[in-house]
C-alpha angles and dihedrals in degrees: 000000000000120000125227133188120223111211091222085081091070104016094127095043111036143040125231088256091056093045091051092048095049095041089053090048094052097044106253115165098208143015129210106219119219099229091180095067122343094053091047090052091048092053092057088077103015140045133232086251089060090052092047090051090052092053091045092054100040137057098242117087135192115265102179148341106245113233155004100179135208101359103159137073092012130145114269089255094050092045090053090052091051091052092049090050089050091053089055090051091052090056090050091051090051092050096051102028095247114164103194140051117193113223121203123202122231126273115225089252090062095059135059096254135072087207130026130183118250091235090055091050090049094048094048093048093049092048096049096039091052090054092047090048090056091050093048098047098081089051095051089236123147127213117225112195114211113201111208116228100219128101094243096058118095093223108037110150136061090235094054093046092049093052089054093049090046092055093046085056099189127140091227096053119081145130144283109223105206119179093212094048089045092054097040096074097021100254111189125249086212086077092057097095139145088268097051094040090060086070097048108108101167133024119208115199124200141123135230144209115262104267123146122269110283095023101075116105135183091263089062093065119118138183114298108273094020098089142048103277114116093234091168091065091049092049092047088055093049091048092047091058095041099250107158105143110105144331111208116198112220122177132163100187113152091213090057091055088061092056127086103276091227090058091048092051092046095048093044089057094045095049093045092050091049091054093045098044098088091053108032109022 
């Protein structure tokens, strides 16, 4: 199993340049680039060619652009803006040889309704993802949909996300399997099957403090193995269905933003390896 670092883990404390340097130092295989902020900051003083040269001359490689946010159930104007943003991401992927773009569903606050029917969410997601799939195909880019395990997100369980991906039915559209998101709204491990795992493109590993279902938030994440998620059960499932691509550590803990980013990157790697060792080493 390869290990990746998601820049959300240091997005308040480090630049993309720092993350690359420390991830290379501590032996990460991949990095998930925060296209919504850290990449933009990097491009104020660098070019995509500079970034490509870094990847070409170092061990670490880009895993994904993270993320295209709030794509479904938008107004026609907002949907058009999302699609234009996606086109920009495709050009970035082409420039730096990045295979995946993470796609995040809308929260209720991002759409015009305080409530929306599940069937309308499903239909909107399928429609937009099909269009994005068509745009991505010539680039060889894959879309990894990350359901968000909070009550206010429109797609908040593994099961719901899989049904959307299943109906899109494209080889370049799949899922992010995130242990925090999985736990947040009590997705069921019974739905992690040979069929659903065929659509898992990226695995995010993390842990969380022991709050009730529906009350966990990103800021409650902790180092893998330091919280209440039954990571062993998740890893047994992944192993059972032969997933051995990458585990990408993604944390949003405010206390970690106050730490030296090098220490965060080092400890994130150490704790992730410790959790993985019984299954993949």
